[in-house]
Structures are given as C-alpha cells and as structure tokens.
C-alpha positions in Angstrom: -8.3 -19.9 -2.6 -9.4 -16.6 -4.0 -10.1 -13.5 -1.8 -13.7 -12.5 -1.2 -14.7 -9.4 -3.1 -17.3 -6.7 -2.5 -19.0 -4.7 -5.3 -19.1 -1.0 -4.6 -20.4 2.1 -6.3 -18.4 5.3 -5.8 -18.5 8.7 -7.4 -15.0 9.8 -8.4 -14.0 12.9 -10.2 -13.3 12.0 -13.9 -10.0 13.8 -13.9 -8.8 12.0 -10.8 -9.8 8.6 -12.2 -8.3 9.2 -15.6 -5.0 10.3 -14.2 -4.9 7.3 -11.9 -5.7 4.9 -14.7 -3.0 6.5 -16.9 -0.4 6.3 -14.1 -1.1 2.6 -13.3 -1.7 1.6 -16.9 -4.4 -0.7 -15.6 -8.2 -0.8 -15.7 -10.5 1.0 -13.3 -10.9 -1.9 -10.9 -7.2 -2.7 -10.7 -6.4 1.0 -10.3 -8.8 1.3 -7.4 -7.4 -1.8 -5.8 -3.9 -0.5 -6.2 -4.8 2.8 -4.6 -6.5 1.1 -1.6 -3.4 -1.1 -1.1 -1.2 1.9 -1.2 -3.3 3.5 1.5 -2.8 0.4 3.6 1.0 0.5 3.0 1.1 4.2 3.9 -0.7 3.5 7.2 1.8 0.7 8.0 4.8 2.9 7.2 3.4 5.6 9.5 2.9 3.1 12.3 6.5 1.9 11.8 7.8 5.5 11.9 6.0 6.0 15.2 8.1 3.3 16.7 11.4 5.0 15.7 13.7 5.2 18.7 11.3 3.0 20.8 12.5 -0.4 19.7 15.9 -1.7 20.8 17.6 -3.7 18.0 21.0 -5.3 18.0 22.5 -7.2 15.2 25.9 -8.8 14.9 26.8 -8.5 11.2 29.7 -10.9 11.5 27.6 -13.6 13.0 24.9 -13.2 10.3 27.4 -13.4 7.5 28.6 -16.9 8.6 
C-alpha cells in the first residue's frame, strides 16, 4: 500500500534548493521529502534528549549474551 501524497507549492530560495539537491544527489521532490524527514528525526532526537536522566534503565549484559 502506498502512502498518500499531497501536492504543494512553495517558494524556496534558488541557492538553498540547488545546494540541497547537490547534497542529496536526488531530484527536487525527493530532496524536499528527505529534508522533511530529517526535521521529523531531529524532533524525535530532541524529545529523547529531554528524557535523559529521567528514565531508569537496567540491563544485564551477561543474560542478554546467552
């Protein structure tokens, strides 16, 4: 099953778009998708960092190696 898509129109500075396309080596659409996915990953990393020191975690390495 394929994801739903939404067609959008955005005004992006040419230099920014050209640099992003060069960095990704992909077309405009795939570059924009990759950029939006990176923003999502960044938000998730920030949320995880906010939990630092608040989650108690114990792991028995010997038991997991068996």
